[in-house]
C-alpha positions in Angstrom: 0.0 0.0 0.0 1.6 3.2 -1.1 1.7 6.6 0.6 -1.2 8.0 -1.5 -3.5 5.1 -0.6 -2.7 5.5 3.1 -3.3 9.3 2.9 -6.6 8.8 1.0 -7.7 6.2 3.6 -6.8 8.5 6.5 -8.7 11.5 5.0 -11.8 9.3 4.5 -11.4 8.0 8.0 -11.4 11.5 9.3 -14.5 12.4 7.3 -16.3 9.3 8.6 -15.2 10.1 12.2 -16.5 13.7 12.0 -19.9 12.6 10.5 -20.2 9.9 13.2 -19.4 12.2 16.1 -21.9 14.9 15.0 -24.7 12.3 14.5 -24.0 10.7 17.9 -24.1 14.1 19.5 -27.4 14.9 17.8 -28.8 11.6 19.1 -27.6 12.4 22.7 -29.0 16.0 22.6 -32.4 14.7 21.4 -32.4 11.6 23.6 -35.8 12.3 25.0 -37.4 12.4 21.5 -37.1 8.7 20.5 -37.7 9.3 16.7 -35.0 12.0 16.4 -32.5 10.2 18.7 -32.8 6.9 16.7 -32.6 8.9 13.5 -29.2 10.1 14.6 -27.9 6.9 16.2 -28.8 4.6 13.3 -26.5 5.9 10.5 -23.9 6.9 13.1 -23.6 3.2 14.1 -22.9 2.1 10.5 -20.4 4.9 10.0 -18.6 4.1 13.3 -18.2 0.5 12.3 -17.0 1.4 8.8 -14.4 3.8 10.3 -13.3 1.1 12.8 -12.9 -1.5 10.1 -10.8 0.9 8.0 -8.6 1.6 11.1 -8.2 -2.1 11.9 -7.2 -2.9 8.3 -4.8 0.0 8.1 -3.0 -1.4 11.2 -2.8 -4.8 9.5 -2.3 -3.7 5.9 1.0 -5.6 5.5 -0.5 -8.9 6.6 -3.5 -8.3 4.3 -1.1 -7.6 1.4 0.8 -10.8 2.2 -2.4 -12.9 2.1 -3.4 -11.3 -1.2 0.0 -11.8 -2.8 0.0 -15.4 -1.7 -3.4 -16.1 -3.2 -2.5 -14.2 -6.4 0.6 -16.3 -6.9 -1.3 -19.5 -6.4 -4.0 -18.3 -8.8 -1.5 -17.4 -11.5 0.6 -20.5 -11.1 -2.4 -22.9 -11.6 -2.3 -24.8 -14.9 -4.7 -27.6 -14.4 -8.0 -26.9 -16.2 -10.2 -28.3 -13.3 -8.4 -26.2 -10.8 -8.6 -23.1 -13.0 -12.4 -23.8 -13.2 -12.6 -23.9 -9.4 -10.8 -20.5 -9.2 -13.1 -19.1 -11.8 -16.2 -20.3 -9.9 -15.2 -18.8 -6.6 -14.3 -15.6 -8.4 -17.8 -15.5 -9.8 -19.4 -16.2 -6.4 -17.4 -13.4 -4.9 -18.4 -11.0 -7.6 -22.1 -11.9 -7.2 -22.1 -11.5 -3.4 -20.2 -8.2 -3.6 -22.6 -6.9 -6.2 -25.5 -7.5 -3.7 -23.6 -5.4 -1.2 -23.1 -2.6 -3.8 -26.8 -2.6 -4.7 -28.3 -2.6 -1.2 -25.8 -0.2 0.5 -25.9 2.3 -2.4 -29.6 2.1 -2.5 -29.6 3.1 1.2 -27.1 6.0 0.7 -29.0 7.2 -2.4 -32.3 7.2 -0.5 -30.7 9.3 2.3 -29.3 11.7 -0.2 -32.4 12.0 -2.4 -35.2 12.3 0.2 -34.6 16.0 1.0 -34.2 16.8 -2.7 -37.4 15.0 -3.5 -39.2 16.9 -0.8 -37.8 20.2 -2.0 -38.9 19.5 -5.6 -42.4 18.5 -4.4 -42.7 21.7 -2.3 -41.5 23.7 -5.3 -43.9 22.2 -7.7 -46.9 22.6 -5.4 -45.9 26.1 -4.2 -45.9 24.9 -0.6 -43.5 25.9 2.2 -40.3 23.8 2.4 -38.1 23.5 5.5 -34.5 22.7 4.6 -33.3 19.3 5.5 -29.9 17.5 5.5 -29.4 13.9 4.4 -28.3 13.0 7.9 -29.3 14.6 11.1 -26.2 16.1 12.8 -25.3 18.5 15.6 -23.0 21.0 14.0 -21.2 23.9 15.6 -22.6 26.4 13.1 -25.9 27.1 11.3 -25.9 24.6 8.5 -29.1 26.0 6.9 -27.6 29.2 5.5 -26.1 29.3 2.0 -23.4 28.5 1.0 -22.8 26.4 4.2 -26.1 24.5 3.6 -24.9 23.2 0.2 -21.4 22.4 1.4 -22.7 20.6 4.5 -25.2 18.7 2.3 -22.4 17.5 0.0 -20.1 16.6 3.0 -22.8 14.6 4.8 -23.9 12.9 1.5 -20.3 12.0 0.7 -19.9 10.5 4.2 -22.9 8.2 3.4 -21.5 7.0 0.1 -18.1 6.7 1.7 -19.7 4.4 4.3 -21.2 2.3 1.5 -18.0 1.9 -0.5 -16.1 1.2 2.7 -18.6 -1.6 3.5 -18.3 -3.0 -0.1 -14.5 -2.8 -0.1 -14.0 -4.2 3.4 -16.7 -6.9 3.4 -16.0 -7.7 -0.3 -12.4 -8.3 0.7 -13.4 -10.6 3.5 -15.8 -12.7 1.3 -13.2 -12.8 -1.5 -10.5 -14.1 0.8 -12.8 -16.7 2.3 -13.9 -18.0 -1.1 -10.4 -18.1 -2.6 -9.0 -19.8 0.5 -11.8 -22.4 0.4 -11.1 -22.8 -3.3 -7.5 -23.7 -2.5 -8.7 -26.4 -0.1 -11.0 -27.7 -2.9 -8.1 -27.7 -5.3 -5.9 -29.7 -2.9 -8.7 -32.2 -2.4 -9.2 -32.5 -6.2 -5.4 -33.0 -6.7 -5.3 -35.8 -4.2 -8.5 -37.5 -5.6 -7.1 -37.4 -9.1 -3.6 -38.4 -8.3 -4.1 -42.2 -8.1 -6.7 -42.1 -10.9 -4.1 -40.5 -13.2 -1.5 -43.2 -12.4 -4.0 -46.0 -13.0 -5.0 -44.5 -16.4 -1.3 -44.1 -17.4 -0.3 -47.5 -16.2 0.8 -49.9 -18.9 -0.3 -53.0 -17.1 -3.6 -53.9 -15.5 -2.3 -55.2 -12.2 -3.8 -53.7 -9.0 -0.3 -53.0 -7.5 1.8 -50.0 -8.6 5.4 -50.2 -9.5 8.1 -48.7 -7.3 8.4 -45.7 -9.7 4.7 -45.1 -9.6 4.7 -45.3 -5.8 7.6 -42.8 -5.6 5.8 -40.5 -8.0 2.6 -40.6 -5.9 4.6 -40.1 -2.7 6.2 -36.9 -4.1 2.9 -35.5 -5.3 1.3 -36.3 -1.9 4.1 -34.6 -0.1 3.6 -31.6 -2.3 -0.1 -31.6 -1.6 0.5 -31.9 2.2 2.9 -28.9 2.1 0.4 -26.9 0.2 -2.4 -27.8 2.6 -0.2 -26.8 5.6 0.5 -23.4 3.9 -3.2 -22.9 3.1 -4.1 -23.7 6.7 -1.6 -21.1 7.9 -3.0 -18.6 5.4 -6.5 -19.3 6.7 -5.4 -18.9 10.3 -3.7 -15.6 9.4 -6.8 -14.3 7.6 -9.1 -15.3 10.5 -6.7 -13.4 13.0 -6.7 -10.3 10.7 -10.5 -10.1 10.4 -11.4 -11.3 13.9 -12.0 -7.8 15.3 -14.0 -6.7 12.2 -16.3 -9.8 12.4 -16.9 -9.4 16.2 -17.5 -5.6 15.8 -19.8 -6.2 12.9 -22.1 -8.8 14.5 -22.5 -6.6 17.6 -23.2 -3.5 15.6 -25.5 -5.3 13.2 -27.8 -6.3 16.1 -27.9 -2.7 17.3 -28.5 -1.2 13.8 -31.3 -3.7 13.1 -33.0 -2.8 16.3 -32.7 1.0 15.6 -33.8 0.8 12.0 -36.7 -1.4 12.9 -37.8 1.2 15.5 -37.4 3.8 12.7 -39.7 1.8 10.4 -42.4 1.9 13.1 -42.0 5.6 13.9 -41.5 6.9 10.3 -43.9 7.5 7.5 -43.8 8.2 3.8 -40.4 8.0 2.1 -38.6 7.3 5.4 -40.3 3.9 5.7 -38.8 3.0 2.3 -35.4 4.3 3.5 -35.2 2.1 6.6 -36.4 -1.0 4.7 -33.4 -0.5 2.4 -31.3 0.0 5.5 -32.4 -3.3 6.9 -31.8 -5.0 3.6 -28.2 -3.7 3.5 -27.5 -4.8 7.1 -29.0 -8.3 6.5 -26.9 -8.6 3.3 -23.7 -7.8 5.4 -24.7 -10.4 7.9 -25.2 -12.9 5.1 -21.7 -12.1 3.7 -19.9 -12.7 7.1 -22.0 -15.8 7.8 -21.5 -17.5 4.4 -17.8 -16.5 4.4 -17.3 -18.3 7.7 -19.4 -21.2 6.4 -17.2 -21.6 3.3 -14.0 -21.6 5.4 -15.3 -24.0 8.1 -16.6 -26.4 5.4 -13.4 -26.3 3.4 -11.2 -26.9 6.5 -13.3 -29.8 7.7 
């Protein structure tokens, strides 16, 4: 990871942190009003988790890079058609699952961003009074409803929402991608072992049930290579689990809180806000699915 990537990630981390703090403060200030308090705490929870995940991976970026380089080398060095097909399949699964994250998270951020604009256009077209709104409720140390601060604040808060979405897609997509590719490596090792004896039988010149000494030596060397590769893959799996352990723990705790808050919002809200929090729930459930199926792929492959 070069200096520009680290600087970019740090700037985004600061933006997420500022947005999170202002939304939490808004929720605390309006704690006695359940609807407004939850409206502040709900997106703040997701932004806090996204910022924490970025921070954790920045601290472990060299270990993440090592895992990615190892998997890339294994991917590029594969020549067997069946094994290449396994890599292609897990790549497609990873792309499909990550696409679901892109759709649901960006649908939520776009709804947050668009609702005040839609309300303004409706008020303008019907010549009714419109009260300025921001995409996210925040406690700011200035009056955000005076131009040009209103427009700048709107863009800043809207960007923090999309930044949260792309952080989720990048971080959770990285997790599911590693899980699928590592499980694919275990599947490749299993396929190599299963096909090893069959290949020797097919290439044998005689029909006896016993192999020659040369065949046994060849099978032994291949098995030893498979065992070494399996040990390396297990170590890679353990390293990946250790890297993402804080992220997984933090996500499952926060997901329970966010689901509760967004469900309360669905009950208390009306109109477009109901659609907003239904999207929110769909995004959170998709994230839970990603972490659950990623762990399932790993545990199934190891066993």
